[in-house]
Legacy VTK file of the C-alpha trace (Angstrom):
# vtk DataFile Version 3.0
C-alpha trace
ASCII
DATASET POLYDATA
POINTS 466 float
-51.318 -5.145 24.774
-51.096 -5.262 20.962
-52.136 -2.158 19.054
-55.343 -2.556 17.062
-55.157 -2.177 13.318
-57.201 0.445 11.503
-59.528 -2.275 10.219
-60.038 -3.649 13.719
-60.754 -0.183 15.083
-63.313 0.539 12.380
-65.049 -2.796 12.891
-65.073 -2.315 16.662
-66.396 1.235 16.464
-69.187 0.159 14.097
-70.116 -3.218 15.553
-69.994 -2.325 19.265
-72.944 0.122 18.995
-74.694 -2.385 16.746
-74.450 -5.086 19.426
-75.716 -2.661 22.090
-78.675 -1.678 19.914
-79.342 -5.363 19.257
-79.394 -6.166 22.985
-81.700 -3.234 23.787
-83.978 -4.103 20.891
-84.260 -7.753 21.980
-84.978 -6.718 25.569
-87.703 -4.220 24.636
-89.274 -6.512 22.047
-89.253 -9.384 24.514
-90.912 -7.263 27.183
-93.624 -6.197 24.747
-94.229 -9.745 23.509
-94.246 -11.116 27.066
-96.752 -8.519 28.175
-98.960 -9.406 25.204
-98.786 -13.123 26.046
-99.403 -12.441 29.762
-102.442 -10.368 28.873
-103.907 -13.345 26.972
-103.249 -15.754 29.854
-104.579 -13.237 32.392
-107.770 -12.980 30.380
-108.248 -16.735 30.712
-107.984 -16.333 34.509
-110.614 -13.571 34.402
-112.880 -15.823 32.323
-112.497 -18.517 34.990
-113.393 -15.959 37.690
-116.515 -14.936 35.790
-117.426 -18.594 35.223
-117.247 -19.255 38.975
-119.231 -16.073 39.673
-122.025 -17.406 37.475
-122.391 -20.369 39.851
-122.810 -18.257 43.015
-126.302 -17.932 44.512
-126.974 -14.954 46.773
-130.781 -15.189 47.219
-130.653 -17.095 50.518
-129.486 -16.188 53.985
-125.918 -17.129 53.012
-124.275 -17.062 49.580
-123.609 -20.485 48.110
-121.456 -21.786 45.269
-123.308 -24.378 43.230
-120.321 -25.842 41.313
-120.735 -29.489 40.374
-117.859 -31.933 40.509
-117.837 -32.109 36.728
-117.729 -28.296 36.433
-114.906 -28.082 38.987
-112.980 -30.773 37.122
-113.340 -28.830 33.913
-112.232 -25.669 35.689
-109.094 -27.357 36.990
-108.407 -29.152 33.735
-105.185 -27.852 32.120
-102.549 -29.999 30.358
-99.665 -27.720 31.362
-100.495 -25.957 34.631
-102.158 -26.606 37.966
-105.299 -24.513 38.556
-106.332 -23.314 42.013
-109.352 -21.280 43.102
-111.033 -20.050 46.234
-114.362 -18.302 46.884
-114.687 -16.420 50.198
-117.364 -14.245 51.698
-116.816 -10.840 53.211
-115.691 -12.376 56.480
-113.077 -14.555 54.781
-115.033 -17.801 55.183
-114.219 -20.281 52.413
-117.288 -21.043 50.294
-115.526 -23.290 47.770
-112.083 -24.185 46.462
-108.649 -24.591 48.013
-108.487 -23.743 51.708
-104.756 -22.891 51.685
-104.914 -20.485 48.759
-103.907 -17.111 50.205
-106.820 -14.768 50.969
-106.151 -11.715 48.849
-108.852 -9.081 48.622
-109.374 -6.888 45.594
-109.163 -3.169 46.257
-111.264 -2.201 43.222
-114.904 -3.173 42.827
-115.779 -5.304 39.797
-112.222 -5.073 38.384
-109.804 -8.023 38.487
-106.417 -7.566 40.090
-103.335 -9.715 39.416
-100.384 -10.746 41.551
-97.484 -13.233 41.547
-96.580 -15.251 44.625
-95.223 -18.586 45.865
-97.758 -21.326 46.582
-97.095 -24.993 47.327
-93.501 -24.622 46.168
-94.408 -23.023 42.836
-94.718 -19.536 41.493
-98.310 -18.803 40.598
-100.219 -16.032 38.886
-103.477 -15.124 40.643
-106.482 -13.096 39.552
-108.776 -11.689 42.300
-112.128 -9.994 41.809
-114.774 -8.808 44.254
-118.431 -9.516 43.434
-121.196 -7.425 44.977
-123.790 -9.454 46.929
-126.696 -8.591 49.302
-124.859 -9.987 52.319
-121.465 -8.408 51.449
-118.758 -8.675 48.847
-117.666 -12.099 47.696
-113.963 -12.552 46.747
-113.128 -14.920 43.938
-109.496 -15.965 43.410
-108.286 -18.096 40.496
-104.559 -18.938 40.166
-102.362 -21.095 37.967
-98.721 -22.125 37.800
-96.474 -20.524 35.140
-95.549 -23.443 32.895
-97.495 -22.159 29.867
-96.203 -18.654 30.369
-92.589 -19.786 30.676
-92.913 -21.996 27.601
-94.444 -19.140 25.652
-91.679 -16.793 26.842
-89.015 -19.250 25.654
-90.638 -19.555 22.254
-90.974 -15.786 21.995
-87.352 -15.263 23.001
-86.133 -17.870 20.512
-88.311 -16.500 17.743
-86.960 -13.015 18.389
-83.273 -13.753 19.017
-82.602 -16.024 16.035
-83.759 -13.546 13.364
-81.976 -10.719 15.174
-78.778 -12.745 15.385
-79.014 -13.438 11.658
-79.555 -9.730 11.033
-76.525 -8.855 13.164
-74.377 -11.452 11.387
-75.504 -10.149 8.013
-74.765 -6.607 9.168
-71.346 -7.714 10.438
-70.561 -9.345 7.086
-71.724 -6.257 5.202
-69.664 -3.984 7.482
-66.600 -6.235 7.205
-66.787 -6.356 3.414
-67.418 -2.616 3.288
-64.465 -1.846 5.550
-62.269 -4.255 3.606
-63.210 -2.644 0.318
-62.807 0.822 1.792
-59.310 0.005 3.087
-58.183 -1.681 -0.125
-56.431 1.499 -1.374
-54.490 1.664 1.909
-53.438 -1.962 1.514
-52.358 -1.173 -2.039
-50.133 1.653 -0.798
-48.756 -0.589 1.956
-48.013 -3.375 -0.538
-46.308 -0.959 -2.903
-44.038 0.333 -0.131
-43.353 -3.165 1.260
-42.300 -4.438 -2.186
-39.613 -1.793 -2.541
-35.970 -2.198 -1.757
-34.445 0.168 0.827
-32.961 2.259 -1.982
-36.112 2.612 -4.070
-37.242 6.172 -3.310
-39.755 6.745 -6.106
-42.817 8.820 -5.305
-45.996 7.004 -4.334
-48.843 7.621 -6.762
-51.868 9.454 -5.337
-54.333 9.014 -8.215
-56.047 5.976 -6.676
-55.495 6.953 -3.045
-58.446 8.160 -0.918
-58.549 11.882 -0.214
-58.059 11.246 3.507
-54.547 9.788 3.093
-53.332 11.978 0.241
-51.772 14.533 2.643
-49.877 11.715 4.361
-48.673 10.342 1.010
-47.659 13.858 -0.018
-45.530 14.178 3.140
-43.971 10.765 2.429
-43.200 11.827 -1.131
-41.560 14.973 0.185
-39.435 12.829 2.502
-38.563 10.500 -0.388
-37.554 13.541 -2.419
-35.202 14.729 0.315
-33.723 11.241 0.592
-33.319 11.035 -3.184
-31.496 14.355 -3.218
-29.230 13.222 -0.380
-28.583 9.881 -2.068
-27.907 11.542 -5.409
-25.453 13.941 -3.761
-23.726 11.015 -2.083
-23.554 9.042 -5.329
-22.226 12.075 -7.199
-19.530 12.492 -4.596
-18.536 8.812 -4.781
-18.578 8.862 -8.576
-16.590 12.086 -8.837
-14.122 10.965 -6.197
-13.638 7.624 -7.945
-13.126 9.327 -11.290
-10.686 11.809 -9.806
-8.734 9.047 -8.123
-8.449 6.820 -11.176
-6.234 9.228 -13.100
-3.540 9.709 -10.433
-3.699 5.998 -9.565
-3.168 5.068 -13.206
-0.213 7.452 -13.264
1.141 5.955 -10.064
0.951 2.445 -11.485
2.710 3.608 -14.644
5.482 5.192 -12.606
5.908 2.043 -10.547
6.180 -0.049 -13.702
8.733 2.372 -15.195
10.730 2.301 -11.969
10.677 -1.465 -11.993
11.845 -1.584 -15.621
14.613 0.901 -14.826
15.785 -1.315 -11.977
15.101 1.274 -9.282
13.920 -1.452 -6.912
16.495 -4.074 -7.913
17.915 -4.081 -4.393
14.475 -4.158 -2.737
12.146 -6.336 -4.857
9.922 -7.103 -1.857
9.208 -3.396 -1.387
8.301 -3.112 -5.056
5.912 -6.049 -4.685
4.229 -4.454 -1.651
3.872 -1.088 -3.387
2.412 -2.792 -6.449
-0.046 -4.817 -4.323
-1.123 -1.764 -2.329
-1.647 0.231 -5.498
-3.650 -2.637 -6.989
-5.887 -2.778 -3.930
-6.570 0.960 -4.107
-7.362 0.733 -7.826
-9.678 -2.209 -7.163
-11.437 -0.318 -4.363
-11.925 2.746 -6.560
-13.325 0.600 -9.369
-15.704 -1.113 -6.935
-16.878 2.201 -5.489
-17.530 3.529 -8.966
-19.440 0.393 -9.930
-21.476 0.483 -6.703
-22.409 4.107 -7.365
-23.450 3.288 -10.928
-25.649 0.424 -9.662
-27.810 2.833 -7.667
-31.503 2.637 -8.775
-31.707 6.397 -9.406
-28.773 6.135 -11.832
-29.724 2.759 -13.293
-33.190 4.143 -14.089
-31.613 6.060 -16.968
-30.257 2.857 -18.522
-31.908 0.884 -21.321
-33.100 -2.648 -20.616
-32.637 -5.111 -23.424
-32.674 -8.829 -24.126
-29.377 -10.289 -22.902
-27.984 -13.689 -23.909
-26.329 -15.069 -20.796
-24.171 -17.552 -22.714
-22.358 -14.836 -24.680
-22.196 -12.563 -21.646
-20.644 -15.341 -19.532
-18.012 -16.160 -22.107
-16.944 -12.510 -22.477
-17.040 -11.672 -18.760
-15.136 -14.703 -17.534
-12.585 -15.027 -20.333
-10.744 -11.897 -19.164
-9.742 -13.824 -16.027
-8.018 -16.683 -17.901
-4.525 -15.214 -17.591
-5.027 -14.534 -13.890
-6.278 -18.095 -13.349
-3.279 -19.538 -15.202
-0.909 -17.394 -13.177
-2.406 -18.780 -9.964
-2.631 -22.317 -11.388
-6.417 -22.435 -10.988
-8.539 -24.508 -13.337
-11.095 -21.960 -14.630
-13.823 -23.847 -16.512
-17.094 -22.959 -18.206
-20.437 -24.769 -18.391
-22.400 -22.514 -20.704
-26.035 -23.158 -21.640
-28.542 -20.822 -23.314
-30.503 -18.430 -21.138
-32.002 -15.001 -21.692
-32.931 -12.144 -19.370
-34.154 -8.617 -19.847
-31.626 -6.293 -18.269
-28.640 -3.960 -18.498
-25.775 -5.876 -20.147
-22.839 -4.064 -18.544
-24.354 -4.436 -15.061
-24.881 -8.178 -15.462
-21.362 -8.506 -16.854
-19.900 -6.625 -13.877
-21.890 -8.701 -11.392
-20.559 -11.930 -12.917
-17.037 -10.469 -13.026
-17.248 -9.740 -9.301
-18.210 -13.343 -8.583
-15.341 -14.704 -10.683
-12.931 -12.214 -9.103
-13.986 -13.298 -5.589
-13.652 -16.977 -6.504
-10.124 -16.477 -7.868
-9.121 -14.441 -4.807
-10.235 -17.028 -2.290
-9.463 -20.260 -4.160
-5.975 -21.567 -3.399
-3.465 -22.587 -6.029
-4.336 -25.814 -7.868
-8.018 -25.101 -7.141
-11.014 -25.257 -9.464
-13.472 -22.481 -10.401
-16.484 -23.205 -12.607
-18.651 -20.547 -14.278
-22.147 -21.506 -15.444
-25.080 -19.965 -17.266
-28.426 -21.340 -18.375
-31.904 -22.111 -17.047
-32.992 -23.789 -13.821
-36.599 -24.306 -12.629
-37.866 -21.725 -15.119
-35.338 -19.078 -14.023
-32.267 -17.811 -15.818
-29.044 -18.293 -13.821
-25.472 -17.068 -13.616
-23.385 -19.184 -11.240
-19.803 -19.351 -10.010
-18.569 -22.341 -8.030
-15.172 -22.855 -6.371
-13.473 -25.290 -4.023
-11.998 -22.613 -1.776
-12.545 -22.205 1.979
-16.221 -21.348 1.554
-18.339 -19.202 3.895
-19.953 -20.457 7.093
-23.723 -20.278 7.286
-23.534 -17.769 10.146
-21.507 -15.352 8.044
-23.345 -15.619 4.728
-25.918 -12.893 5.213
-23.312 -10.466 6.567
-21.137 -10.911 3.466
-23.726 -8.886 1.544
-23.051 -5.875 3.763
-20.866 -3.128 2.338
-17.174 -3.331 3.340
-17.738 -6.417 5.481
-14.905 -8.910 5.383
-14.904 -12.280 7.105
-12.662 -12.216 10.189
-9.372 -13.981 9.523
-9.747 -13.788 5.764
-6.433 -13.830 3.909
-7.789 -12.196 0.758
-7.094 -8.569 -0.096
-10.676 -7.822 -1.163
-12.468 -4.614 -0.207
-15.779 -6.133 0.985
-17.937 -4.664 -1.786
-18.142 -7.537 -4.263
-21.196 -9.429 -2.982
-22.963 -6.180 -2.016
-22.665 -5.058 -5.641
-23.826 -8.458 -6.917
-26.972 -8.389 -4.753
-27.716 -4.775 -5.736
-27.519 -5.607 -9.435
-29.549 -8.805 -9.026
-32.342 -6.964 -7.231
-32.360 -4.221 -9.874
-33.139 -6.999 -12.368
-35.883 -8.544 -10.227
-33.616 -11.389 -9.156
-31.920 -12.732 -6.054
-28.590 -14.182 -4.948
-28.159 -17.547 -3.223
-25.088 -18.889 -1.403
-24.684 -22.634 -0.975
-22.012 -25.175 -0.055
-20.425 -27.089 -2.876
-20.601 -30.860 -2.448
-16.808 -31.164 -2.667
-16.138 -28.152 -0.409
-16.020 -24.475 -1.252
-18.835 -22.134 -2.227
-21.468 -21.866 -4.938
-22.929 -18.390 -5.629
-25.989 -18.276 -7.884
-27.797 -15.279 -9.345
-31.361 -16.151 -10.394
-33.432 -13.925 -12.704
-36.870 -14.041 -14.337
-36.400 -15.389 -17.841
-36.688 -12.910 -20.722
-40.311 -12.266 -21.653
-41.458 -12.302 -17.999
-39.050 -9.759 -16.541
-40.119 -6.131 -16.251
-38.438 -3.577 -18.496
-37.977 -0.727 -16.033
-35.979 -0.507 -12.857
-38.971 0.892 -11.011
-40.933 -2.261 -11.726
-38.181 -4.749 -11.000
-36.902 -3.526 -7.653
-37.766 -6.128 -5.053
-39.135 -8.539 -7.633
-38.036 -11.581 -5.604
-38.747 -11.461 -1.884
LINES 1 467
466 0 1 2 3 4 5 6 7 8 9 10 11 12 13 14 15 16 17 18 19 20 21 22 23 24 25 26 27 28 29 30 31 32 33 34 35 36 37 38 39 40 41 42 43 44 45 46 47 48 49 50 51 52 53 54 55 56 57 58 59 60 61 62 63 64 65 66 67 68 69 70 71 72 73 74 75 76 77 78 79 80 81 82 83 84 85 86 87 88 89 90 91 92 93 94 95 96 97 98 99 100 101 102 103 104 105 106 107 108 109 110 111 112 113 114 115 116 117 118 119 120 121 122 123 124 125 126 127 128 129 130 131 132 133 134 135 136 137 138 139 140 141 142 143 144 145 146 147 148 149 150 151 152 153 154 155 156 157 158 159 160 161 162 163 164 165 166 167 168 169 170 171 172 173 174 175 176 177 178 179 180 181 182 183 184 185 186 187 188 189 190 191 192 193 194 195 196 197 198 199 200 201 202 203 204 205 206 207 208 209 210 211 212 213 214 215 216 217 218 219 220 221 222 223 224 225 226 227 228 229 230 231 232 233 234 235 236 237 238 239 240 241 242 243 244 245 246 247 248 249 250 251 252 253 254 255 256 257 258 259 260 261 262 263 264 265 266 267 268 269 270 271 272 273 274 275 276 277 278 279 280 281 282 283 284 285 286 287 288 289 290 291 292 293 294 295 296 297 298 299 300 301 302 303 304 305 306 307 308 309 310 311 312 313 314 315 316 317 318 319 320 321 322 323 324 325 326 327 328 329 330 331 332 333 334 335 336 337 338 339 340 341 342 343 344 345 346 347 348 349 350 351 352 353 354 355 356 357 358 359 360 361 362 363 364 365 366 367 368 369 370 371 372 373 374 375 376 377 378 379 380 381 382 383 384 385 386 387 388 389 390 391 392 393 394 395 396 397 398 399 400 401 402 403 404 405 406 407 408 409 410 411 412 413 414 415 416 417 418 419 420 421 422 423 424 425 426 427 428 429 430 431 432 433 434 435 436 437 438 439 440 441 442 443 444 445 446 447 448 449 450 451 452 453 454 455 456 457 458 459 460 461 462 463 464 465
């Protein structure tokens, strides 16, 4: 069974008693109105009893009912109901009226009594009254079917239910709008948290939050603070470790180059090549770790956002790979168009450099790599396209995971390149898209809000495209 939301619980707790009160109110009001209507109809029966009593003569040896045919027709005349009557003496002998009308005797002198019963296949309402006479009491019974009463009850019920239903609906609307307005601050907090990236651990503001949830927000902020401290300690460790490793690695590379120049590996050139490659991989990994640490939102928050021309940035970032492309016999081309974003220049440059580096690593000799910048559908873009092996659709999302490498890959990458690219794109309110190139290979596109619409703080841009 699904768990009810807070809004649903509030509406249920408010509206359930309202519906119960509505039902009780309708029932009691209906009973009162029905009793009032019945009293009016009962009075008409009593009037008929008194009218018949006025036609009884008791001055002879036997009481007689002098009711003309016209008077009886008027008595029985009713457009909705059938009217029955019976006049009986003290011994139960019928003096006038319907012979099969049940003989019911009143227990109270000169006061009418009422009862409901079945007669001739219908429910009837009967009024009985005893009249004092010299030769004994005379019982007068007048009854009618219930058509008028039932019609009146239906009208009363309709007249009562419709306004009450409208009142309940109006109350429901008022309660719903009130609950919705009352929960708006909660939805604002929820939206703020949902819009954040997993690494955005800023405190949640409590100025606009209701007093009831401020303790909960305070506990969340305390948790965010602990996570920030842990993340900062982790980033400091990575940064310090990377810095500490760069110096000895640079020295190691220098020593390897000196040994190669001195001919120390003349007899074993393959070993020299393997040592050089291994050292290069370690240097690349250290550089990537350092860059990933610097792309953390808590560190990037100290950086200055500025207007960045993507055309100039693309030319500078990609041109450093020309020698590497020539060495591998890869056609590295540029399609540069104007485009501007608001961001951190060195981060954008490093993100593009990672894309070009990946393309050169995976594109075979005689391949083609194209670097683009410009505008597309109102968004600023940086794009790198190659005709290498590409990435299957099933693997694409996993390539953004840290240290993930596609099984069977021949490249010597460290599995951090695309993770860094996505991190930087999200810090700038952008996103990264992977697509197949029409001629085979892969096209990686970073899309950003154009300058003038992008936010100018990391806190505002995290999770800008979702």
